[in-house]
PyMOL CGO cylinders between C-alpha atoms (Angstrom):
from pymol import cmd
from pymol.cgo import CYLINDER

trace = [
    CYLINDER, 12.66, 13.92, -6.87, 9.58, 15.42, -8.50, 0.3, 1, 1, 1, 1, 1, 1,
    CYLINDER, 9.58, 15.42, -8.50, 7.19, 13.87, -5.99, 0.3, 1, 1, 1, 1, 1, 1,
    CYLINDER, 7.19, 13.87, -5.99, 9.05, 15.06, -2.87, 0.3, 1, 1, 1, 1, 1, 1,
    CYLINDER, 9.05, 15.06, -2.87, 6.53, 17.87, -2.19, 0.3, 1, 1, 1, 1, 1, 1,
    CYLINDER, 6.53, 17.87, -2.19, 3.66, 15.36, -2.41, 0.3, 1, 1, 1, 1, 1, 1,
    CYLINDER, 3.66, 15.36, -2.41, 5.41, 12.88, -0.11, 0.3, 1, 1, 1, 1, 1, 1,
    CYLINDER, 5.41, 12.88, -0.11, 6.12, 15.70, 2.38, 0.3, 1, 1, 1, 1, 1, 1,
    CYLINDER, 6.12, 15.70, 2.38, 2.50, 16.87, 2.28, 0.3, 1, 1, 1, 1, 1, 1,
    CYLINDER, 2.50, 16.87, 2.28, 1.21, 13.33, 2.85, 0.3, 1, 1, 1, 1, 1, 1,
    CYLINDER, 1.21, 13.33, 2.85, 3.67, 12.78, 5.71, 0.3, 1, 1, 1, 1, 1, 1,
    CYLINDER, 3.67, 12.78, 5.71, 2.83, 16.09, 7.37, 0.3, 1, 1, 1, 1, 1, 1,
    CYLINDER, 2.83, 16.09, 7.37, 4.51, 16.84, 10.69, 0.3, 1, 1, 1, 1, 1, 1,
    CYLINDER, 4.51, 16.84, 10.69, 4.16, 13.29, 12.00, 0.3, 1, 1, 1, 1, 1, 1,
    CYLINDER, 4.16, 13.29, 12.00, 7.28, 11.69, 13.48, 0.3, 1, 1, 1, 1, 1, 1,
    CYLINDER, 7.28, 11.69, 13.48, 6.11, 8.19, 12.52, 0.3, 1, 1, 1, 1, 1, 1,
    CYLINDER, 6.11, 8.19, 12.52, 6.55, 7.23, 8.88, 0.3, 1, 1, 1, 1, 1, 1,
    CYLINDER, 6.55, 7.23, 8.88, 3.20, 7.34, 7.05, 0.3, 1, 1, 1, 1, 1, 1,
    CYLINDER, 3.20, 7.34, 7.05, 4.62, 7.43, 3.52, 0.3, 1, 1, 1, 1, 1, 1,
    CYLINDER, 4.62, 7.43, 3.52, 7.31, 5.21, 2.00, 0.3, 1, 1, 1, 1, 1, 1,
    CYLINDER, 7.31, 5.21, 2.00, 8.53, 6.14, -1.48, 0.3, 1, 1, 1, 1, 1, 1,
    CYLINDER, 8.53, 6.14, -1.48, 11.27, 4.96, -3.79, 0.3, 1, 1, 1, 1, 1, 1,
    CYLINDER, 11.27, 4.96, -3.79, 11.51, 5.43, -7.56, 0.3, 1, 1, 1, 1, 1, 1,
    CYLINDER, 11.51, 5.43, -7.56, 8.07, 4.50, -8.92, 0.3, 1, 1, 1, 1, 1, 1,
    CYLINDER, 8.07, 4.50, -8.92, 6.81, 2.86, -5.72, 0.3, 1, 1, 1, 1, 1, 1,
    CYLINDER, 6.81, 2.86, -5.72, 4.67, 4.61, -3.14, 0.3, 1, 1, 1, 1, 1, 1,
    CYLINDER, 4.67, 4.61, -3.14, 3.37, 3.02, 0.07, 0.3, 1, 1, 1, 1, 1, 1,
    CYLINDER, 3.37, 3.02, 0.07, 0.81, 4.93, 2.12, 0.3, 1, 1, 1, 1, 1, 1,
    CYLINDER, 0.81, 4.93, 2.12, 0.09, 4.04, 5.74, 0.3, 1, 1, 1, 1, 1, 1,
    CYLINDER, 0.09, 4.04, 5.74, -2.80, 5.17, 7.93, 0.3, 1, 1, 1, 1, 1, 1,
    CYLINDER, -2.80, 5.17, 7.93, -4.45, 4.20, 11.19, 0.3, 1, 1, 1, 1, 1, 1,
    CYLINDER, -4.45, 4.20, 11.19, -7.95, 3.86, 9.73, 0.3, 1, 1, 1, 1, 1, 1,
    CYLINDER, -7.95, 3.86, 9.73, -9.61, 2.94, 6.44, 0.3, 1, 1, 1, 1, 1, 1,
    CYLINDER, -9.61, 2.94, 6.44, -11.09, 6.44, 5.91, 0.3, 1, 1, 1, 1, 1, 1,
    CYLINDER, -11.09, 6.44, 5.91, -7.69, 8.03, 6.61, 0.3, 1, 1, 1, 1, 1, 1,
    CYLINDER, -7.69, 8.03, 6.61, -6.01, 5.75, 4.07, 0.3, 1, 1, 1, 1, 1, 1,
    CYLINDER, -6.01, 5.75, 4.07, -8.62, 6.50, 1.40, 0.3, 1, 1, 1, 1, 1, 1,
    CYLINDER, -8.62, 6.50, 1.40, -8.06, 10.21, 2.03, 0.3, 1, 1, 1, 1, 1, 1,
    CYLINDER, -8.06, 10.21, 2.03, -4.28, 9.78, 1.60, 0.3, 1, 1, 1, 1, 1, 1,
    CYLINDER, -4.28, 9.78, 1.60, -4.84, 7.84, -1.63, 0.3, 1, 1, 1, 1, 1, 1,
    CYLINDER, -4.84, 7.84, -1.63, -7.08, 10.64, -2.92, 0.3, 1, 1, 1, 1, 1, 1,
    CYLINDER, -7.08, 10.64, -2.92, -4.56, 13.30, -1.87, 0.3, 1, 1, 1, 1, 1, 1,
    CYLINDER, -4.56, 13.30, -1.87, -1.70, 11.42, -3.54, 0.3, 1, 1, 1, 1, 1, 1,
    CYLINDER, -1.70, 11.42, -3.54, -3.66, 11.07, -6.76, 0.3, 1, 1, 1, 1, 1, 1,
    CYLINDER, -3.66, 11.07, -6.76, -4.60, 14.76, -6.75, 0.3, 1, 1, 1, 1, 1, 1,
    CYLINDER, -4.60, 14.76, -6.75, -1.01, 15.80, -6.07, 0.3, 1, 1, 1, 1, 1, 1,
    CYLINDER, -1.01, 15.80, -6.07, 0.49, 13.59, -8.77, 0.3, 1, 1, 1, 1, 1, 1,
    CYLINDER, 0.49, 13.59, -8.77, -1.91, 14.57, -11.56, 0.3, 1, 1, 1, 1, 1, 1,
    CYLINDER, -1.91, 14.57, -11.56, -0.48, 18.10, -12.09, 0.3, 1, 1, 1, 1, 1, 1,
    CYLINDER, -0.48, 18.10, -12.09, 2.91, 16.43, -12.60, 0.3, 1, 1, 1, 1, 1, 1,
    CYLINDER, 2.91, 16.43, -12.60, 1.46, 14.27, -15.35, 0.3, 1, 1, 1, 1, 1, 1,
    CYLINDER, 1.46, 14.27, -15.35, 1.67, 11.16, -13.14, 0.3, 1, 1, 1, 1, 1, 1,
    CYLINDER, 1.67, 11.16, -13.14, -1.20, 8.75, -12.60, 0.3, 1, 1, 1, 1, 1, 1,
    CYLINDER, -1.20, 8.75, -12.60, -1.74, 5.97, -10.11, 0.3, 1, 1, 1, 1, 1, 1,
    CYLINDER, -1.74, 5.97, -10.11, -2.89, 2.81, -11.86, 0.3, 1, 1, 1, 1, 1, 1,
    CYLINDER, -2.89, 2.81, -11.86, -5.36, 1.05, -9.56, 0.3, 1, 1, 1, 1, 1, 1,
    CYLINDER, -5.36, 1.05, -9.56, -4.81, -2.27, -11.33, 0.3, 1, 1, 1, 1, 1, 1,
    CYLINDER, -4.81, -2.27, -11.33, -1.13, -2.16, -10.27, 0.3, 1, 1, 1, 1, 1, 1,
    CYLINDER, -1.13, -2.16, -10.27, -1.95, -1.30, -6.65, 0.3, 1, 1, 1, 1, 1, 1,
    CYLINDER, -1.95, -1.30, -6.65, -2.75, -3.46, -3.65, 0.3, 1, 1, 1, 1, 1, 1,
    CYLINDER, -2.75, -3.46, -3.65, -4.03, -2.67, -0.18, 0.3, 1, 1, 1, 1, 1, 1,
    CYLINDER, -4.03, -2.67, -0.18, -3.71, -4.42, 3.16, 0.3, 1, 1, 1, 1, 1, 1,
    CYLINDER, -3.71, -4.42, 3.16, -6.07, -3.50, 5.99, 0.3, 1, 1, 1, 1, 1, 1,
    CYLINDER, -6.07, -3.50, 5.99, -5.34, -5.13, 9.34, 0.3, 1, 1, 1, 1, 1, 1,
    CYLINDER, -5.34, -5.13, 9.34, -7.78, -5.09, 12.26, 0.3, 1, 1, 1, 1, 1, 1,
    CYLINDER, -7.78, -5.09, 12.26, -5.26, -3.72, 14.75, 0.3, 1, 1, 1, 1, 1, 1,
    CYLINDER, -5.26, -3.72, 14.75, -6.75, -5.83, 17.53, 0.3, 1, 1, 1, 1, 1, 1,
    CYLINDER, -6.75, -5.83, 17.53, -5.94, -9.29, 18.90, 0.3, 1, 1, 1, 1, 1, 1,
    CYLINDER, -5.94, -9.29, 18.90, -6.34, -11.57, 17.16, 0.3, 1, 1, 1, 1, 1, 1,
    CYLINDER, -6.34, -11.57, 17.16, -5.05, -9.55, 14.20, 0.3, 1, 1, 1, 1, 1, 1,
    CYLINDER, -5.05, -9.55, 14.20, -6.98, -10.35, 11.04, 0.3, 1, 1, 1, 1, 1, 1,
    CYLINDER, -6.98, -10.35, 11.04, -7.11, -8.99, 7.52, 0.3, 1, 1, 1, 1, 1, 1,
    CYLINDER, -7.11, -8.99, 7.52, -10.16, -6.89, 6.76, 0.3, 1, 1, 1, 1, 1, 1,
    CYLINDER, -10.16, -6.89, 6.76, -11.65, -6.94, 3.27, 0.3, 1, 1, 1, 1, 1, 1,
    CYLINDER, -11.65, -6.94, 3.27, -11.77, -3.16, 2.84, 0.3, 1, 1, 1, 1, 1, 1,
    CYLINDER, -11.77, -3.16, 2.84, -11.66, -1.92, -0.74, 0.3, 1, 1, 1, 1, 1, 1,
    CYLINDER, -11.66, -1.92, -0.74, -9.81, 1.32, -1.50, 0.3, 1, 1, 1, 1, 1, 1,
    CYLINDER, -9.81, 1.32, -1.50, -10.31, 3.10, -4.81, 0.3, 1, 1, 1, 1, 1, 1,
    CYLINDER, -10.31, 3.10, -4.81, -8.61, 5.47, -7.20, 0.3, 1, 1, 1, 1, 1, 1,
    CYLINDER, -8.61, 5.47, -7.20, -11.21, 7.52, -9.08, 0.3, 1, 1, 1, 1, 1, 1,
    CYLINDER, -11.21, 7.52, -9.08, -13.70, 4.72, -8.46, 0.3, 1, 1, 1, 1, 1, 1,
    CYLINDER, -13.70, 4.72, -8.46, -11.38, 1.94, -9.68, 0.3, 1, 1, 1, 1, 1, 1,
    CYLINDER, -11.38, 1.94, -9.68, -10.73, -0.59, -6.91, 0.3, 1, 1, 1, 1, 1, 1,
    CYLINDER, -10.73, -0.59, -6.91, -7.29, -1.60, -5.70, 0.3, 1, 1, 1, 1, 1, 1,
    CYLINDER, -7.29, -1.60, -5.70, -6.75, -5.30, -5.05, 0.3, 1, 1, 1, 1, 1, 1,
    CYLINDER, -6.75, -5.30, -5.05, -7.31, -5.98, -1.34, 0.3, 1, 1, 1, 1, 1, 1,
    CYLINDER, -7.31, -5.98, -1.34, -4.76, -8.54, -0.14, 0.3, 1, 1, 1, 1, 1, 1,
    CYLINDER, -4.76, -8.54, -0.14, -6.17, -11.51, 1.75, 0.3, 1, 1, 1, 1, 1, 1,
    CYLINDER, -6.17, -11.51, 1.75, -4.30, -13.32, 4.52, 0.3, 1, 1, 1, 1, 1, 1,
    CYLINDER, -4.30, -13.32, 4.52, -1.40, -15.21, 2.95, 0.3, 1, 1, 1, 1, 1, 1,
    CYLINDER, -1.40, -15.21, 2.95, -1.37, -13.09, -0.22, 0.3, 1, 1, 1, 1, 1, 1,
    CYLINDER, -1.37, -13.09, -0.22, 1.47, -10.74, -1.00, 0.3, 1, 1, 1, 1, 1, 1,
    CYLINDER, 1.47, -10.74, -1.00, 2.31, -7.75, -3.13, 0.3, 1, 1, 1, 1, 1, 1,
    CYLINDER, 2.31, -7.75, -3.13, 5.88, -6.81, -4.02, 0.3, 1, 1, 1, 1, 1, 1,
    CYLINDER, 5.88, -6.81, -4.02, 7.17, -3.46, -2.74, 0.3, 1, 1, 1, 1, 1, 1,
    CYLINDER, 7.17, -3.46, -2.74, 10.79, -2.53, -3.42, 0.3, 1, 1, 1, 1, 1, 1,
    CYLINDER, 10.79, -2.53, -3.42, 11.49, -6.13, -4.39, 0.3, 1, 1, 1, 1, 1, 1,
    CYLINDER, 11.49, -6.13, -4.39, 10.17, -7.60, -1.11, 0.3, 1, 1, 1, 1, 1, 1,
    CYLINDER, 10.17, -7.60, -1.11, 6.95, -9.46, -0.46, 0.3, 1, 1, 1, 1, 1, 1,
    CYLINDER, 6.95, -9.46, -0.46, 4.52, -7.49, 1.69, 0.3, 1, 1, 1, 1, 1, 1,
    CYLINDER, 4.52, -7.49, 1.69, 1.45, -9.03, 3.27, 0.3, 1, 1, 1, 1, 1, 1,
    CYLINDER, 1.45, -9.03, 3.27, 0.12, -10.78, 6.36, 0.3, 1, 1, 1, 1, 1, 1,
    CYLINDER, 0.12, -10.78, 6.36, 1.11, -14.39, 7.12, 0.3, 1, 1, 1, 1, 1, 1,
    CYLINDER, 1.11, -14.39, 7.12, 2.87, -14.66, 3.76, 0.3, 1, 1, 1, 1, 1, 1,
    CYLINDER, 2.87, -14.66, 3.76, 4.98, -17.73, 3.07, 0.3, 1, 1, 1, 1, 1, 1,
    CYLINDER, 4.98, -17.73, 3.07, 8.22, -16.49, 1.47, 0.3, 1, 1, 1, 1, 1, 1,
    CYLINDER, 8.22, -16.49, 1.47, 8.76, -17.63, -2.11, 0.3, 1, 1, 1, 1, 1, 1,
    CYLINDER, 8.76, -17.63, -2.11, 11.98, -19.42, -1.13, 0.3, 1, 1, 1, 1, 1, 1,
    CYLINDER, 11.98, -19.42, -1.13, 10.12, -21.56, 1.44, 0.3, 1, 1, 1, 1, 1, 1,
    CYLINDER, 10.12, -21.56, 1.44, 7.34, -22.38, -1.02, 0.3, 1, 1, 1, 1, 1, 1,
    CYLINDER, 7.34, -22.38, -1.02, 9.94, -23.48, -3.57, 0.3, 1, 1, 1, 1, 1, 1,
    CYLINDER, 9.94, -23.48, -3.57, 11.68, -25.69, -0.98, 0.3, 1, 1, 1, 1, 1, 1,
    CYLINDER, 11.68, -25.69, -0.98, 8.35, -27.27, -0.03, 0.3, 1, 1, 1, 1, 1, 1,
    CYLINDER, 8.35, -27.27, -0.03, 7.56, -28.09, -3.65, 0.3, 1, 1, 1, 1, 1, 1,
    CYLINDER, 7.56, -28.09, -3.65, 10.99, -29.62, -4.19, 0.3, 1, 1, 1, 1, 1, 1,
    CYLINDER, 10.99, -29.62, -4.19, 10.88, -31.83, -1.10, 0.3, 1, 1, 1, 1, 1, 1,
]
cmd.load_cgo(trace, "trace")
């Protein structure tokens, strides 16, 4: 895959997975907001020479507090100054065909609720 070197660079030598990639989807993970913004910037810079661009309007971010009680933080991450959509609690984005978010009600359950 053309982006393998970028994925490897973003992952580094870490044993935990910090980058998930498949086809046109890329999911970056970090343990702090500044670290995630840095990874976003590094991904953008690495993809540009390949003629690939990250479209901020098609991206979403989810920043969790990491403390009990776990809550969603309203951090905004950007790509060349364009903001990504920050997911709120209960909102979801779709990654590899699956809903991703915090306290998301699966579509199938929402449909069942509406029908009952």
